VEXPA-462668 format. One record per residue: residue number from 0; residue in one letter; z, x, y of N, C-alpha, C in turn. Coordinates in Angstrom, 3 decimals, padded with zeros to 6 digits. Example, Ala and Ser with C-alpha at 12.3 -4.5 7.8 and 13.67 -1.06 7.14 Angstrom:
<marpas>
(0,"a",(007.800,013.190,-005.690),(007.800,012.300,-004.500),(007.800,013.200,-003.300))
(1,"s",(007.080,012.850,-002.250),(007.140,013.670,-001.060),(007.870,012.900,000.030))
</marpas>
This chain:
<marpas>
(0,"x",(184.453,052.737,126.512),(185.237,053.923,126.901),(185.403,054.777,125.630))
(1,"x",(185.828,054.211,124.608),(185.906,055.016,123.354),(184.855,055.839,122.928))
(2,"x",(183.621,055.354,123.020),(182.458,055.979,122.582),(182.147,057.181,123.584))
(3,"x",(182.515,057.153,124.762),(182.246,058.172,125.890),(183.123,059.302,125.535))
(4,"x",(184.494,059.105,125.108),(185.379,060.139,124.821),(184.923,060.771,123.424))
(5,"x",(184.504,059.980,122.588),(184.002,060.421,121.175),(182.884,061.312,121.362))
(6,"x",(181.911,060.975,122.287),(180.696,061.824,122.454),(181.018,063.038,123.205))
(7,"x",(182.020,062.956,124.172),(182.330,064.151,124.878),(183.026,065.127,123.863))
(8,"x",(183.828,064.681,123.029),(184.567,065.560,121.929),(183.434,066.060,121.178))
(9,"x",(182.345,065.376,120.609),(181.321,065.833,119.826),(180.602,067.013,120.546))
(10,"x",(180.328,066.747,121.835),(179.587,067.735,122.664),(180.413,069.008,122.789))
(11,"x",(181.646,068.858,122.977),(182.695,069.977,123.144),(182.536,070.764,121.857))
(12,"x",(182.563,069.990,120.685),(182.603,070.814,119.406),(181.182,071.547,119.203))
(13,"x",(180.134,070.921,119.569),(178.813,071.597,119.501),(178.797,072.817,120.312))
(14,"x",(179.290,072.873,121.569),(179.386,073.950,122.339),(180.319,075.104,121.786))
(15,"x",(181.341,074.781,121.222),(182.241,075.711,120.482),(181.414,076.401,119.358))
(16,"x",(180.727,075.587,118.669),(179.929,076.079,117.460),(178.884,077.114,117.951))
(17,"x",(178.248,076.664,119.111),(177.185,077.595,119.645),(177.799,078.962,120.109))
(18,"x",(179.008,078.895,120.672),(179.679,080.117,121.032),(180.099,080.977,119.819))
(19,"x",(180.491,080.326,118.749),(180.804,081.064,117.436),(179.608,081.808,116.932))
(20,"x",(178.504,080.967,117.038),(177.240,081.567,116.477),(176.759,082.829,117.303))
(21,"x",(176.956,082.628,118.598),(176.600,083.845,119.531),(177.547,085.105,119.113))
(22,"x",(178.794,084.760,119.016),(179.828,085.837,118.779),(179.446,086.554,117.491))
(23,"x",(178.991,085.748,116.376),(178.760,086.360,115.187),(177.475,087.317,115.401))
(24,"x",(176.535,086.759,115.956),(175.238,087.444,116.161),(175.382,088.670,116.995))
(25,"x",(176.374,088.698,117.791),(176.724,089.891,118.624),(177.795,090.747,118.171))
(26,"x",(178.327,090.403,116.960),(179.388,091.199,116.344),(178.958,092.591,115.948))
(27,"x",(179.668,093.533,116.292),(179.226,094.997,116.175),(178.860,095.268,114.719))
(28,"x",(179.742,094.773,113.786),(179.515,095.054,112.361),(178.205,094.594,111.930))
(29,"x",(178.000,093.247,112.300),(176.701,092.688,111.939),(175.502,093.345,112.503))
(30,"x",(175.497,093.804,113.738),(174.510,094.452,114.298),(174.296,095.838,113.578))
(31,"x",(175.357,096.434,113.257),(175.287,097.775,112.490),(174.559,097.555,111.247))
(32,"x",(174.899,096.579,110.532),(174.376,096.224,109.122),(172.778,096.043,109.420))
(33,"x",(172.511,095.159,110.310),(171.033,095.027,110.574),(170.256,096.226,110.802))
(34,"x",(170.809,097.051,111.773),(170.200,098.268,112.153),(170.142,099.231,111.080))
(35,"x",(171.167,099.438,110.108),(171.129,100.405,109.062),(170.248,099.819,108.125))
(36,"x",(170.179,098.553,107.841),(169.217,097.993,106.788),(167.754,098.232,107.160))
(37,"x",(167.442,097.976,108.480),(166.155,098.172,108.975),(165.746,099.718,108.884))
(38,"x",(166.547,100.504,109.204),(166.344,101.990,109.150),(166.034,102.363,107.665))
(39,"x",(166.906,101.955,106.773),(166.610,102.328,105.477),(165.369,101.856,104.866))
(40,"x",(165.103,100.513,105.169),(163.907,099.963,104.704),(162.582,100.504,105.266))
(41,"x",(162.725,100.981,106.450),(161.506,101.534,107.123),(161.403,103.061,107.053))
(42,"x",(162.037,103.740,106.169),(161.857,105.102,105.904),(160.630,105.395,105.158))
(43,"x",(159.752,106.169,105.692),(158.372,106.321,105.219),(158.136,107.849,104.972))
(44,"x",(158.110,108.630,105.945),(157.730,110.027,105.786),(158.840,110.875,106.389))
(45,"x",(158.695,112.159,106.062),(159.667,113.147,106.772),(160.675,113.688,105.686))
(46,"x",(161.834,113.909,106.153),(162.866,114.570,105.232),(162.966,113.578,103.988))
(47,"x",(163.100,114.332,102.767),(163.348,113.511,101.636),(164.668,112.860,101.577))
(48,"x",(165.601,113.238,102.452),(166.930,112.717,102.431),(167.167,111.871,103.684))
(49,"x",(167.981,110.812,103.622),(168.360,109.983,104.717),(169.836,109.848,104.806))
(50,"x",(170.321,109.897,105.974),(171.702,109.609,106.234),(171.976,108.368,106.793))
(51,"x",(172.859,107.579,106.376),(173.177,106.268,106.821),(174.734,106.042,106.591))
(52,"x",(175.118,105.025,107.407),(176.540,104.609,107.237),(176.684,103.911,105.814))
(53,"x",(177.831,104.162,105.202),(178.021,103.460,103.890),(178.238,102.022,104.147))
(54,"x",(177.671,101.103,103.388),(177.879,099.667,103.521),(179.233,099.248,103.293))
(55,"x",(179.906,100.147,102.439),(181.238,099.604,102.135),(182.310,100.090,103.253))
(56,"x",(181.966,101.152,103.931),(182.811,101.819,104.926),(181.927,102.304,106.114))
(57,"x",(181.757,101.606,107.122),(180.669,101.996,108.012),(181.024,103.282,108.843))
(58,"x",(182.204,103.674,108.732),(182.614,104.965,109.453),(182.246,106.207,108.649))
(59,"x",(181.984,105.976,107.352),(181.648,107.188,106.417),(179.973,107.021,106.241))
(60,"x",(179.487,108.221,106.423),(178.035,108.229,106.159),(177.686,108.787,104.762))
(61,"x",(176.600,108.451,104.148),(176.178,108.882,102.999),(174.826,109.462,103.138))
(62,"x",(174.472,110.483,102.196),(173.204,111.115,102.286),(172.396,110.664,101.011))
(63,"x",(171.277,109.957,101.282),(170.451,109.436,100.124),(169.138,109.981,100.049))
(64,"x",(168.663,110.064,098.839),(167.336,110.615,098.704),(166.352,109.326,098.830))
(65,"x",(165.303,109.608,099.412),(164.331,108.377,099.648),(163.922,108.004,098.268))
(66,"x",(163.686,106.656,098.183),(163.190,105.978,096.967),(164.034,106.230,095.658))
(67,"x",(165.211,106.550,095.909),(166.089,106.823,094.748),(166.810,105.493,094.411))
(68,"x",(167.478,105.514,093.301),(168.302,104.416,092.698),(169.414,104.120,093.813))
(69,"x",(169.973,105.147,094.113),(171.156,105.087,095.002),(170.717,104.426,096.339))
(70,"x",(169.577,104.803,096.861),(169.148,104.189,098.099),(168.931,102.719,097.923))
(71,"x",(168.257,102.368,096.766),(168.060,100.910,096.424),(169.307,100.151,096.362))
(72,"x",(170.280,100.718,095.786),(171.704,100.226,095.683),(172.300,099.960,096.940))
(73,"x",(172.167,100.887,097.909),(172.630,100.920,099.128),(171.990,099.687,099.951))
(74,"x",(170.665,099.744,099.824),(169.937,098.600,100.557),(170.422,097.188,100.037))
(75,"x",(170.662,097.152,098.711),(171.124,095.818,098.091),(172.440,095.560,098.634))
(76,"x",(173.285,096.529,098.826),(174.561,096.209,099.322),(174.660,095.755,100.796))
(77,"x",(173.760,096.439,101.604),(173.600,096.043,102.946),(173.031,094.654,103.030))
(78,"x",(172.088,094.269,102.135),(171.491,092.824,102.095),(172.650,091.812,101.715))
(79,"x",(173.520,092.208,100.799),(174.676,091.343,100.433),(175.579,091.161,101.724))
(80,"x",(175.895,092.191,102.317),(176.792,092.135,103.620),(176.078,091.228,104.686))
(81,"x",(174.733,091.438,104.816),(174.060,090.660,105.746),(174.111,089.196,105.378))
(82,"x",(173.998,088.901,104.080),(173.946,087.575,103.691),(175.192,086.889,103.924))
(83,"x",(176.374,087.618,103.846),(177.698,087.046,104.035),(177.744,086.575,105.611))
(84,"x",(177.185,087.266,106.484),(177.255,086.829,107.899),(176.198,085.621,108.011))
(85,"x",(175.129,085.685,107.499),(174.126,084.654,107.521),(174.540,083.312,106.950))
(86,"x",(175.248,083.394,105.873),(175.879,082.165,105.272),(176.811,081.475,106.268))
(87,"x",(177.593,082.314,107.055),(178.514,081.641,107.989),(177.702,081.164,109.118))
(88,"x",(176.635,081.791,109.499),(175.798,081.364,110.577),(175.095,080.019,110.206))
(89,"x",(174.649,079.994,108.909),(173.866,078.743,108.401),(174.806,077.596,108.348))
(90,"x",(176.070,077.873,107.892),(177.130,076.743,107.912),(177.230,076.259,109.265))
(91,"x",(177.368,076.984,110.198),(177.639,076.657,111.623),(176.432,075.964,112.154))
(92,"x",(175.262,076.247,111.835),(174.046,075.649,112.391),(174.002,074.135,111.713))
(93,"x",(174.433,074.071,110.409),(174.370,072.763,109.750),(175.332,071.908,110.273))
(94,"x",(176.614,072.348,110.525),(177.537,071.591,111.210),(177.091,071.109,112.587))
(95,"x",(176.507,072.026,113.277),(176.057,071.749,114.648),(174.935,070.557,114.661))
(96,"x",(174.044,070.702,113.524),(172.993,069.747,113.429),(173.620,068.316,113.105))
(97,"x",(174.640,068.297,112.101),(175.213,067.008,111.890),(175.853,066.386,113.098))
(98,"x",(176.546,067.309,113.931),(177.256,066.642,115.142),(176.109,066.131,116.092))
(99,"x",(174.998,066.857,116.197),(173.892,066.410,117.233),(173.333,065.059,116.611))
(100,"x",(173.331,064.891,115.382),(172.849,063.638,114.879),(173.761,062.569,115.088))
(101,"x",(175.132,062.816,115.046),(176.102,061.859,115.306),(176.092,061.542,116.836))
(102,"x",(175.916,062.548,117.713),(175.837,062.375,119.176),(174.660,061.406,119.613))
(103,"x",(173.558,061.674,118.961),(172.186,061.058,119.496),(171.864,059.854,118.517))
(104,"x",(172.748,059.532,117.691),(172.576,058.327,116.776),(172.885,056.980,117.467))
</marpas>
């Protein structure tokens, strides 16, 4: 009996982790970071200036010159913000993997 209860609690924890991962991936801030980063990295032709949300305050927009030092720094800050979210997601995936190994061991 004890192992069934234990396996049920492990499975419940796995489901909670999956929900947390989904919530993070659907988080509006995370999605805005991904979208802004993609837009800045894909700027090729057109206006020499690009307007994008500031990575430090997404409600404020900054005007950046393409291929400028400021634009590279902004992209770098976006990557840092993205990596913060991805570190959390990776920790959750690792926790989930460990629980799955316990469940199926």
